[in-house]
Backbone as numpy.savetxt, mean C-alpha at the origin, in Angstrom:
# Nx Ny Nz CAx CAy CAz Cx Cy Cz
10.43 -13.60 0.12 10.26 -12.15 -0.48 10.21 -11.29 0.40
10.94 -10.18 0.94 10.50 -8.93 1.97 9.45 -8.42 1.34
8.26 -7.72 2.24 7.57 -6.76 2.05 7.91 -5.69 3.20
7.20 -4.59 2.65 7.42 -3.26 3.36 5.86 -3.14 3.64
5.82 -2.66 4.91 4.33 -2.47 5.29 4.08 -0.91 5.21
3.19 -0.09 4.78 3.05 1.47 4.77 2.67 2.01 6.48
1.94 0.72 7.20 1.92 1.26 8.57 3.07 1.43 9.44
4.03 0.30 9.44 5.55 0.23 9.90 6.36 1.82 9.91
6.25 2.03 8.28 6.78 2.83 7.98 6.27 4.54 8.90
4.74 4.44 8.58 4.08 5.66 9.04 4.23 5.80 10.53
4.30 4.83 11.14 4.45 4.89 12.89 5.90 5.08 13.05
7.08 4.65 12.46 8.37 5.32 12.76 8.51 6.83 12.32
8.03 7.23 11.41 8.47 8.60 10.76 7.25 9.93 11.02
6.40 9.28 11.78 5.11 10.20 12.20 4.58 10.11 13.31
4.16 11.23 14.11 3.47 11.16 15.09 2.04 11.07 15.08
1.48 11.09 14.04 0.04 10.90 13.57 0.13 9.50 12.62
0.52 8.21 12.58 0.45 7.60 11.37 -0.94 7.35 10.66
-2.05 7.45 11.26 -3.29 7.36 10.44 -3.17 8.54 9.56
-3.01 9.39 10.07 -3.37 10.69 8.97 -2.29 10.67 7.81
-1.02 9.97 8.19 0.06 9.67 7.23 -0.67 8.62 6.00
-1.10 7.87 6.68 -1.56 6.64 5.67 -2.92 7.12 5.25
-3.63 8.10 5.25 -4.66 8.54 4.59 -4.52 9.40 3.83
-3.31 10.36 3.93 -2.68 11.14 2.97 -2.09 10.33 1.89
-1.40 9.23 2.19 -0.94 8.18 1.50 -1.82 7.64 0.22
-2.74 7.36 0.72 -3.99 6.81 0.05 -4.56 7.64 -1.01
-4.84 8.94 -0.55 -5.73 9.60 -1.42 -4.56 10.06 -2.87
-3.71 9.62 -2.96 -2.71 9.76 -4.08 -2.99 8.91 -4.91
-3.43 9.19 -6.08 -3.77 7.97 -7.10 -2.66 7.53 -7.53
-1.62 8.29 -7.66 -0.29 7.36 -8.13 0.01 6.60 -7.39
-0.14 6.65 -5.71 0.29 5.77 -4.79 -0.38 4.43 -5.20
-1.84 4.93 -5.46 -3.13 3.70 -5.61 -2.62 2.75 -6.80
-2.09 3.49 -8.09 -1.93 2.76 -9.13 -0.82 2.20 -8.94
0.73 2.52 -8.34 1.56 1.48 -8.12 1.32 0.43 -7.47
0.35 0.26 -6.23 0.10 -0.56 -5.22 -0.51 -1.78 -6.37
-1.33 -1.27 -6.84 -2.23 -1.90 -8.05 -1.27 -2.96 -8.69
-0.36 -2.20 -9.38 0.51 -3.16 -10.30 1.16 -4.12 -9.61
1.71 -3.88 -8.28 2.53 -4.31 -7.86 1.78 -5.98 -7.41
0.50 -5.86 -6.69 -0.52 -6.64 -6.65 -0.52 -7.38 -7.96
-0.88 -6.80 -9.21 -0.73 -8.12 -10.37 0.43 -8.59 -10.20
1.65 -7.92 -10.54 2.55 -8.62 -10.49 3.25 -9.85 -9.92
2.66 -9.54 -8.34 3.03 -10.20 -7.28 2.03 -11.29 -6.42
1.29 -10.85 -6.97 -0.11 -11.49 -6.16 -1.25 -12.11 -6.87
-0.99 -12.91 -7.46 -1.95 -13.51 -8.81 -3.18 -14.00 -7.60
-2.96 -14.80 -6.62 -3.90 -15.75 -6.10 -4.75 -14.55 -5.58
-4.77 -13.22 -4.99 -5.79 -12.32 -4.52 -6.27 -11.87 -5.55
-5.53 -11.56 -6.63 -6.42 -11.24 -8.04 -7.48 -12.00 -8.34
-7.01 -13.08 -8.31 -8.92 -14.02 -8.74 -10.18 -13.42 -8.18
-9.81 -13.10 -7.11 -11.01 -12.83 -6.45 -11.91 -11.37 -6.63
-10.80 -10.41 -7.28 -11.15 -9.13 -7.73 -11.57 -9.35 -9.52
-11.04 -10.26 -10.14 -11.67 -10.19 -11.36 -12.28 -11.49 -12.24
């Protein structure tokens, strides 16, 4: 399985990657998407949160 890291994307396409990541995480739809991805692909991690 390949992984996509938002930090790598932000570093490549932005002069201020920290601000880019902050903006990305403020969007509730992005957070919902990341949660669905975790539920589908990371069962081990989720057992610690539920």
